[in-house]
C-alpha positions as CSV (number, residue, x, y, z in Angstrom):
1,M,-75.5,16.6,-27.1
2,Q,-75.6,20.3,-27.9
3,S,-75.7,21.6,-31.5
4,D,-73.2,24.2,-32.7
5,Y,-75.8,26.9,-32.2
6,E,-76.5,25.9,-28.6
7,S,-72.9,25.7,-27.6
8,K,-71.6,29.0,-29.1
9,R,-72.6,32.4,-27.8
10,N,-72.9,35.5,-29.9
11,K,-71.9,39.0,-28.7
12,Y,-75.5,39.7,-27.6
13,D,-75.5,36.6,-25.4
14,I,-72.2,37.7,-23.8
15,C,-73.5,41.2,-23.3
16,A,-76.6,39.8,-21.6
17,E,-74.6,37.6,-19.3
18,I,-72.4,40.5,-18.2
19,L,-75.4,42.7,-17.6
20,E,-77.2,40.0,-15.6
21,L,-74.1,39.4,-13.4
22,C,-73.9,43.1,-12.6
23,L,-77.6,43.7,-11.9
24,N,-77.8,43.4,-8.2
25,K,-74.4,44.7,-7.1
26,P,-71.3,45.9,-8.8
27,Q,-69.0,43.1,-10.0
28,R,-65.2,43.2,-10.3
29,H,-63.5,42.4,-13.6
30,T,-62.1,39.1,-12.2
31,S,-65.6,37.9,-11.2
32,I,-67.1,38.7,-14.6
33,V,-64.2,37.0,-16.4
34,Y,-64.6,33.8,-14.4
35,R,-68.4,33.7,-14.6
36,T,-68.7,34.5,-18.3
37,N,-65.7,32.5,-19.3
38,I,-64.2,35.3,-21.5
39,N,-60.7,36.7,-21.3
40,H,-59.8,40.0,-19.7
41,H,-59.1,41.8,-23.0
42,L,-62.4,40.8,-24.4
43,L,-64.1,41.8,-21.2
44,I,-62.6,45.3,-21.5
45,A,-64.0,45.6,-25.0
46,Y,-67.5,44.6,-23.9
47,L,-67.5,46.9,-20.9
48,E,-66.6,49.8,-23.2
49,I,-69.4,49.0,-25.6
50,L,-71.9,48.6,-22.8
51,E,-70.8,51.8,-21.1
52,K,-71.0,53.8,-24.3
53,A,-74.6,52.5,-24.8
54,K,-75.4,53.5,-21.2
55,L,-76.3,49.9,-20.3
56,L,-73.5,49.6,-17.7
57,E,-71.7,52.0,-15.5
58,R,-68.3,51.6,-13.7
59,T,-68.1,52.4,-10.1
60,E,-65.2,52.3,-7.6
61,I,-66.3,48.8,-6.7
62,G,-66.8,47.4,-10.2
63,A,-69.3,47.3,-13.1
64,K,-73.0,47.9,-12.4
65,T,-76.0,47.5,-14.8
66,T,-78.0,50.6,-15.3
67,K,-81.9,50.8,-15.5
68,K,-81.5,51.0,-19.2
69,G,-79.3,47.9,-19.2
70,Q,-81.9,46.0,-17.0
71,K,-84.6,46.8,-19.6
72,W,-82.3,45.7,-22.4
73,V,-81.7,42.3,-20.7
74,E,-85.4,41.8,-20.1
75,K,-86.2,42.5,-23.8
76,F,-83.3,40.3,-25.0
77,R,-84.5,37.4,-22.9
78,E,-88.1,37.9,-24.0
79,I,-87.1,37.8,-27.6
80,N,-84.8,34.7,-27.2
81,L,-87.5,32.8,-25.2
82,S,-90.1,33.4,-27.9
83,S,-87.7,32.3,-30.7
84,P,-88.8,29.2,-32.7
85,L,-85.6,27.4,-31.6
86,F,-86.9,27.5,-28.0
87,L,-90.5,26.6,-28.9
88,S,-89.7,23.4,-30.8
89,N,-90.4,20.0,-29.1
90,E,-87.2,18.5,-30.5
91,G,-84.5,18.1,-28.0
């Protein structure tokens, strides 16, 4: 059974998911909506935030993670994996 913390994503988790999806090739909005389980209006808001931060760029095909975005995801995952929540033996 998952705790409330494990089952709810925060805005950084969602940003990381979007950026990871768009790492290897541009993704269309529909694909991102389905894979991240967020609605289209929320996706547009996240894409604007990520684009302003230069973590993501929009192409003719879809959204693509930038080099800066790739580094952000790597650091985010590194921090999350070193969190005491992930290091505990309780499960």
